[in-house]
C-alpha positions as CSV (number, residue, x, y, z in Angstrom):
1,M,68.8,89.9,81.4
2,S,71.3,92.6,82.5
3,S,70.4,95.0,85.3
4,S,68.9,98.3,84.4
5,A,70.5,101.5,85.8
6,S,67.6,102.0,88.2
7,S,68.1,98.6,89.8
8,V,71.8,99.1,90.6
9,V,72.5,100.2,94.2
10,N,74.7,103.2,93.3
11,G,77.0,104.6,96.1
12,G,76.0,104.0,99.7
13,I,79.8,104.1,100.3
14,S,80.4,100.6,98.8
15,F,79.0,97.1,98.2
16,W,81.2,95.9,101.1
17,Y,78.8,97.3,103.7
18,T,75.8,95.4,102.3
19,D,76.0,92.4,104.7
20,D,75.9,94.1,108.0
21,G,75.4,97.8,107.1
22,L,77.3,100.9,107.9
23,P,78.9,101.0,111.3
24,A,77.3,102.9,114.2
25,V,79.1,106.3,114.4
26,R,81.4,107.0,117.4
27,E,81.1,110.3,119.3
28,P,82.8,113.3,117.8
29,L,85.5,115.2,119.7
30,P,83.8,116.9,122.7
31,G,86.4,119.8,123.0
32,D,90.1,120.5,123.4
33,A,92.1,117.5,124.4
34,T,95.7,116.2,124.7
35,A,97.4,113.0,123.8
36,D,100.8,111.5,123.2
37,V,100.0,110.8,119.6
38,V,97.1,112.1,117.5
39,I,96.4,110.3,114.2
40,V,94.4,112.1,111.6
41,G,92.4,109.6,109.5
42,G,90.5,106.4,110.5
43,G,91.4,104.2,107.5
44,Y,93.9,101.4,107.3
45,T,97.0,103.6,107.8
46,G,95.7,105.4,110.8
47,L,94.2,102.3,112.5
48,W,97.2,100.1,111.8
49,T,99.5,102.8,113.2
50,A,97.4,103.1,116.3
51,Y,97.4,99.3,116.7
52,Y,101.2,98.8,116.4
53,L,102.0,101.9,118.6
54,K,99.6,100.7,121.3
55,K,100.9,97.2,121.2
56,A,104.5,98.4,121.4
57,A,103.9,101.0,124.1
58,P,100.6,100.4,126.0
59,F,101.1,103.5,128.1
60,L,100.7,105.8,125.1
61,R,97.6,108.0,124.9
62,I,96.6,107.7,121.3
63,T,93.7,109.6,119.7
64,V,92.3,108.9,116.2
65,L,90.3,111.7,114.5
66,E,88.1,110.7,111.5
67,Q,86.0,113.1,109.4
68,K,83.2,110.6,108.8
69,F,83.5,107.1,110.1
70,C,86.4,104.6,110.1
71,G,86.4,103.0,106.7
72,Y,84.5,105.8,104.9
73,G,87.3,106.3,102.4
74,A,89.4,103.9,100.3
75,S,89.7,101.5,103.2
76,G,86.0,100.6,102.9
77,R,85.7,100.9,99.1
78,N,88.8,99.2,97.5
79,G,88.9,96.0,95.5
80,G,90.0,93.9,98.4
81,W,93.5,93.2,97.0
82,L,95.9,92.4,99.8
83,Y,99.0,92.0,97.7
84,N,102.7,92.9,97.5
85,G,102.7,95.7,95.0
86,I,104.2,99.1,96.1
87,A,104.2,102.4,94.2
88,G,107.6,103.8,93.4
89,R,109.8,100.8,93.7
90,D,111.7,101.4,90.5
91,R,112.3,105.0,91.3
92,Y,113.6,104.0,94.7
93,A,116.0,101.6,93.0
94,G,117.3,104.4,90.9
95,L,117.7,106.7,93.9
96,H,119.0,104.3,96.5
97,G,120.3,101.3,94.6
98,R,118.8,97.9,93.6
99,E,119.6,96.3,97.0
100,A,117.5,98.9,98.9
101,A,114.6,98.4,96.5
102,V,114.8,94.6,96.9
103,R,114.6,95.0,100.7
104,L,111.5,97.2,100.2
105,Q,109.9,94.5,98.0
106,Q,110.8,91.7,100.5
107,A,109.1,93.8,103.3
108,M,106.0,94.0,101.1
109,N,106.0,90.3,100.4
110,D,106.1,89.7,104.2
111,T,103.4,92.2,104.8
112,V,100.8,90.1,103.1
113,D,101.3,87.4,105.7
114,E,101.6,89.9,108.5
115,V,98.0,91.2,107.8
116,I,96.7,87.7,107.6
117,A,98.4,86.7,110.8
118,V,97.2,89.7,112.8
119,A,93.6,89.3,111.5
120,G,93.7,85.7,112.7
121,A,95.2,86.6,116.1
122,E,92.7,89.4,116.7
123,G,89.7,87.4,115.6
124,I,89.0,89.7,112.6
125,D,86.9,87.8,110.0
126,A,87.6,89.7,106.8
127,D,86.8,86.8,104.3
128,L,90.5,86.4,103.7
129,H,91.6,83.8,101.1
130,K,95.3,83.6,100.1
131,G,95.0,82.5,96.5
132,G,97.7,84.8,95.1
133,V,97.4,87.4,92.3
134,L,96.8,86.4,88.7
135,E,97.4,89.0,85.9
136,V,96.3,88.1,82.4
137,A,97.2,89.3,78.9
138,T,94.6,89.3,76.2
139,T,96.5,90.9,73.3
140,P,100.0,90.4,71.9
141,A,101.2,93.8,73.2
142,Q,99.8,92.9,76.7
143,L,101.6,89.5,76.5
144,A,104.9,91.3,75.7
145,R,104.4,93.6,78.7
146,L,103.4,90.6,80.9
147,R,106.6,88.7,80.1
148,A,108.7,91.8,80.7
149,F,106.8,92.5,84.0
150,H,107.4,88.9,85.1
151,E,111.1,89.1,84.5
152,H,111.2,92.5,86.2
153,E,109.6,91.0,89.3
154,L,112.1,88.1,89.4
155,S,114.9,90.7,89.3
156,Y,113.6,92.1,92.7
157,G,114.0,88.7,94.3
158,E,110.5,87.2,93.9
159,K,111.5,83.7,92.9
160,D,108.2,82.0,93.7
161,R,106.2,83.6,90.9
162,E,105.1,81.6,87.8
163,L,104.4,82.5,84.1
164,Y,101.7,80.7,82.2
165,G,100.7,80.2,78.6
166,A,97.2,80.3,77.2
167,R,96.4,76.7,78.1
168,E,97.7,76.9,81.7
169,T,95.8,80.2,82.1
170,A,92.6,78.6,81.0
171,E,93.1,75.8,83.6
172,R,93.0,78.5,86.3
173,I,90.4,80.8,84.8
174,R,88.7,81.1,81.5
175,V,89.1,84.7,80.4
176,A,88.2,85.2,76.8
177,D,91.2,85.8,74.5
178,A,93.7,85.2,77.3
179,V,97.1,84.4,75.7
180,G,99.0,84.2,78.9
181,S,99.2,85.1,82.6
182,A,101.6,85.6,85.5
183,W,100.9,84.5,89.1
184,T,102.4,85.4,92.4
185,P,101.5,83.7,95.8
186,H,101.9,87.0,97.6
187,G,98.3,88.1,97.5
188,A,95.0,87.5,99.1
189,R,91.3,88.4,98.6
190,L,89.5,90.1,101.4
191,N,86.4,92.1,102.3
192,P,87.9,95.6,102.9
193,A,85.0,96.9,105.1
194,K,85.2,93.9,107.4
195,L,88.9,94.4,107.8
196,V,88.6,98.1,108.7
197,K,85.6,97.6,111.0
198,G,87.4,94.8,112.8
199,L,90.6,96.8,113.1
200,A,88.7,99.8,114.5
201,A,87.1,97.6,117.2
202,T,90.4,96.0,118.0
203,V,92.3,99.3,118.6
204,E,89.4,100.7,120.6
205,A,89.5,97.6,122.8
206,L,93.3,98.3,123.3
207,G,92.4,101.7,124.7
208,V,92.8,103.9,121.7
209,V,90.4,106.8,121.6
210,I,88.5,107.2,118.3
211,H,86.4,110.3,117.5
212,E,84.4,110.1,114.3
213,M,82.4,112.9,112.5
214,T,85.4,115.1,113.4
215,P,87.0,116.7,110.4
216,V,90.5,118.0,110.9
217,T,90.8,121.3,109.0
218,E,94.5,122.0,109.8
219,I,97.5,120.2,111.0
220,R,100.4,122.1,112.5
221,P,103.2,121.1,114.9
222,K,101.7,119.6,118.0
223,H,98.2,120.6,117.0
224,A,95.3,118.9,115.1
225,V,92.6,121.5,114.6
226,T,88.9,120.6,114.2
227,P,85.6,122.6,114.4
228,Y,85.0,121.1,117.9
229,G,88.4,121.7,119.5
230,T,92.1,121.1,119.1
231,V,94.0,118.0,120.1
232,R,97.5,118.7,121.2
233,A,100.2,116.1,121.1
234,P,103.9,115.8,120.6
235,Y,103.3,113.7,117.5
236,V,100.6,114.4,114.8
237,L,100.4,111.8,112.1
238,R,98.6,112.5,108.8
239,C,97.0,109.3,107.5
240,T,94.5,110.8,105.1
241,E,95.5,109.4,101.6
242,G,93.0,110.5,99.0
243,F,91.4,113.1,101.3
244,T,94.7,114.9,102.0
245,A,93.8,117.8,99.7
246,S,91.0,119.0,102.0
247,L,93.6,119.9,104.7
248,K,94.8,123.5,104.9
249,G,98.0,123.9,102.8
250,Q,97.8,120.4,101.3
251,K,95.7,121.1,98.1
252,R,98.5,120.0,95.7
253,T,100.3,117.4,97.9
254,W,98.5,114.2,96.7
255,L,96.1,114.1,93.9
256,P,92.8,112.3,94.7
257,M,92.5,109.8,91.8
258,N,89.1,108.3,91.3
259,S,88.5,104.5,91.0
260,S,85.2,102.8,90.4
261,M,83.8,99.3,91.0
262,I,80.8,97.2,90.2
263,A,79.6,93.9,91.8
264,T,77.4,91.3,90.1
265,A,74.6,89.3,91.6
266,P,75.8,85.9,93.0
267,L,76.7,83.5,90.2
268,T,75.2,80.1,89.9
269,E,77.3,76.9,90.2
270,E,77.0,76.4,86.5
271,Q,78.3,79.9,85.8
272,W,81.3,79.4,88.1
273,A,81.9,76.0,86.4
274,A,82.1,77.8,83.0
275,I,84.5,80.4,84.3
276,G,86.8,78.3,86.6
277,W,88.5,80.6,89.1
278,A,88.5,77.9,91.7
279,G,91.7,79.3,93.3
280,R,90.0,82.6,94.1
281,E,93.1,84.6,93.0
282,T,92.7,88.3,92.7
283,L,92.5,89.0,89.0
284,G,94.1,91.8,87.0
285,D,95.2,92.5,83.5
286,M,98.1,94.2,81.6
287,A,96.0,97.0,79.9
288,H,97.3,100.5,80.3
289,A,94.0,101.4,81.9
290,Y,93.9,98.2,83.9
291,M,91.1,96.4,85.6
292,Y,91.1,94.5,89.0
293,A,88.7,92.0,90.3
294,Q,88.0,89.3,92.9
295,R,85.7,86.4,93.5
296,T,83.8,87.5,96.6
297,A,83.0,85.2,99.6
298,D,79.4,85.2,98.6
299,G,80.0,84.2,95.0
300,R,79.9,87.5,93.1
301,I,82.5,89.1,90.9
302,A,83.6,92.6,92.1
303,L,85.4,94.4,89.4
304,G,87.0,97.8,89.2
305,G,88.9,100.3,87.0
306,R,89.1,104.0,86.2
307,G,85.9,105.9,85.5
308,V,86.1,109.6,85.7
309,P,89.7,109.7,86.9
310,Y,89.8,113.1,88.6
311,R,87.5,115.9,89.7
312,F,88.5,119.5,89.1
313,G,90.1,121.2,92.1
314,S,90.9,117.9,93.8
315,R,87.2,117.4,94.9
316,T,86.1,114.1,96.2
317,D,82.9,112.1,95.5
318,N,79.6,112.1,97.3
319,D,79.4,108.8,99.2
320,G,80.6,106.7,96.3
321,C,77.9,107.7,93.7
322,T,79.1,106.6,90.2
323,Q,78.2,107.9,86.8
324,R,76.1,105.6,84.6
325,V,78.7,105.7,81.8
326,T,81.3,104.3,84.2
327,V,79.0,101.5,85.3
328,E,78.4,100.5,81.7
329,A,82.2,100.7,80.9
330,L,83.0,98.4,83.8
331,R,80.2,96.0,82.8
332,D,81.7,95.9,79.2
333,I,85.0,94.8,80.7
334,L,83.2,92.1,82.7
335,V,81.4,90.7,79.6
336,R,84.6,91.0,77.4
337,F,86.4,88.9,80.0
338,F,83.5,86.5,80.6
339,P,81.1,86.5,77.6
340,S,79.0,83.8,79.2
341,L,78.0,86.4,81.9
342,A,76.3,88.8,79.4
343,G,73.0,88.3,81.2
344,V,74.2,88.6,84.7
345,A,72.9,91.5,86.7
346,V,75.1,94.2,88.1
347,T,73.7,94.9,91.6
348,H,76.1,97.5,93.0
349,A,78.3,100.3,91.8
350,W,80.5,102.7,93.8
351,S,83.6,104.9,93.6
352,G,86.4,106.2,95.9
353,V,89.6,108.1,95.8
354,L,93.2,107.1,96.2
355,G,96.2,109.3,96.8
356,V,98.7,109.9,94.0
357,P,101.9,111.9,94.6
358,R,103.5,113.7,91.7
359,D,106.2,111.1,91.2
360,W,103.8,108.1,91.9
361,C,105.9,107.0,94.9
362,A,104.4,105.9,98.3
363,T,106.2,107.4,101.2
364,V,106.5,107.4,105.0
365,T,108.0,110.4,106.9
366,L,108.4,111.7,110.4
367,D,109.9,115.2,110.7
368,R,111.8,115.0,114.0
369,A,112.0,118.8,114.3
370,T,108.2,119.2,114.4
371,G,106.8,115.8,115.3
372,L,104.7,115.8,112.2
373,G,104.5,112.6,110.3
374,W,102.6,111.1,107.4
375,A,102.3,108.0,105.2
376,G,100.5,107.3,102.0
377,G,100.5,108.1,98.3
378,Y,99.8,104.4,97.7
379,V,98.4,104.9,94.2
380,G,95.9,102.1,94.6
381,S,98.1,99.5,96.4
382,G,97.3,100.6,99.9
383,V,95.6,97.5,101.4
384,A,98.9,95.9,102.3
385,T,101.2,99.0,101.9
386,A,99.3,100.8,104.7
387,N,100.3,98.0,107.1
388,L,104.0,98.3,106.3
389,A,103.7,102.1,106.5
390,A,102.0,101.9,109.9
391,R,104.7,99.6,111.3
392,T,107.3,102.0,109.9
393,L,105.6,105.0,111.5
394,R,105.6,103.1,114.8
395,D,109.3,102.6,114.6
396,L,110.0,106.2,113.6
397,V,108.0,107.5,116.6
398,Q,109.7,105.1,119.0
399,Q,113.1,106.0,117.6
400,D,112.4,109.8,117.9
401,S,111.1,109.4,121.5
402,G,114.0,107.4,122.6
403,Q,112.1,104.2,123.1
404,A,114.0,102.3,120.4
405,G,116.8,102.7,117.9
406,R,116.9,102.4,114.1
407,T,115.2,99.3,112.7
408,E,115.1,97.5,109.3
409,L,111.9,99.4,108.5
410,T,113.2,102.9,109.3
411,E,116.1,102.2,106.8
412,L,113.8,101.3,103.9
413,P,114.3,103.7,100.9
414,W,110.7,105.2,101.0
415,V,111.3,106.7,104.4
416,G,111.7,110.5,104.2
417,H,111.2,110.7,100.5
418,K,110.4,114.2,99.3
419,V,108.3,115.0,96.2
420,R,107.2,118.2,94.5
421,K,103.6,119.3,94.5
422,W,101.1,118.8,91.7
423,E,100.6,121.6,89.2
424,P,97.8,124.2,89.8
425,E,94.5,124.0,88.1
426,P,93.5,123.8,85.3
427,L,96.8,122.0,84.4
428,R,96.2,119.3,86.9
429,W,92.7,118.4,85.5
430,L,93.9,118.6,81.9
431,G,97.0,116.5,82.6
432,V,95.1,113.6,84.4
433,H,92.2,113.5,82.0
434,G,94.6,113.7,79.0
435,M,96.7,110.9,80.4
436,Y,93.8,108.5,80.9
437,A,92.2,109.4,77.5
438,A,95.6,108.4,76.0
439,Y,95.7,105.1,78.0
440,H,92.1,104.1,76.9
441,T,92.9,105.0,73.3
442,A,96.1,102.9,73.4
443,D,94.2,99.9,74.8
444,R,91.6,100.2,72.0
445,R,94.3,100.4,69.4
446,E,96.1,97.3,70.8
447,R,92.8,95.3,70.7
448,R,92.0,96.3,67.1
449,H,95.5,96.1,65.6
450,P,97.3,93.2,67.4
451,A,101.1,93.8,67.6
452,T,103.7,93.0,70.2
453,E,104.8,96.5,70.5
454,S,103.0,98.7,73.1
455,S,101.2,101.7,71.8
456,R,103.5,104.7,71.6
457,L,100.6,106.8,72.8
458,A,100.8,105.1,76.2
459,K,104.5,105.6,76.4
460,V,104.1,109.3,75.9
461,A,101.4,109.4,78.6
462,D,103.7,107.6,81.0
463,R,106.4,110.2,80.5
464,V,104.0,113.2,80.8
465,A,102.6,111.7,84.0
466,G,106.0,111.2,85.5
467,R,105.4,107.5,86.1
468,H,108.7,106.4,84.4
């Protein structure tokens, strides 16, 4: 029998903290302080930046300020996709040329292995398994998009990806109605909370100071202002992703887009035998309102997608609590993909926010005039992108301080990219909700009326959103 709503653990940050619980909270900032670099945000971007800066220049005094605890945000709630996708690549190709975008893509390909290597070297056990990324098509329109997507990726230099028909797809995983799939080796499954907890412990052991329960209310040149005191430093780096709107003056910088997930009870050996999925690839699809999933280390399926996409006024959720209608919608996707799991219990549900710039482009910037830097706007692809962004921030700080010159990373096309702000309310709310209503309607139409042409409704939504 399926789980009742009352039996689902809803919120509690995320399922990923189930095994060993939420971390013990570090002490808040005790008062005014100074540092060489202050990093606002204790997620992947902030912690990786602290890690690489401290490794490159051990003498630096680095302070991380986190409003709750490290991994409270997207870094502890995401789908555990460590993969080579990056938001904005096509736009960067248009702005800076195809060669520049190819270099950015190659850097992302390499980043997957970089994260795996550092986790191994630092003894961080994050349930990593490099099985690649498998994206399936279940309608003729999705198949046409899949083939176009595959060719597009090849054009950016990814020569080791593969395209499968229905039979080859079924040999890897038996998704109902799957008519084709594409696979890339540049992806791995992980437990996101284990990665962020291990990373926080690693940087603290290197001598980085972490203050939790310390919300930063304002960032200005050489100052990070909190209710408990101000940290002064030549460099102040904003690494706040979906929570950026809570900072003074940043309300319309990046939109906090909501994403939701469910996790099933552990599957039996017979259930796994019926599904396949022996390669433990991360799994996605080619729907307009797409899903993402992984086979967890303890034998569950964790699956996510868009629920309520955005809250009025850029508000964020309450510790991951998720609406019942969203839980049921995600369960419907699970059963549509794997009908044999109709009776499997959903044990956990949670939500989180990701950062979306107005042009859907991830960016890294250091303003050399003020010492203010930031990275983010990953649009849901942050598990790997945050690592590349952090290494780029390291190089930009070292370049500005005279410790190093320009590097391959500082020359990537996403560095210094500028983007306009989001529209004021209620236009912001109406636009985002209208866009996802159009995507969901387009997906339903494509399932009911099979055709190779993508729904025109989705194309209109793409243009309105500024995604293409």
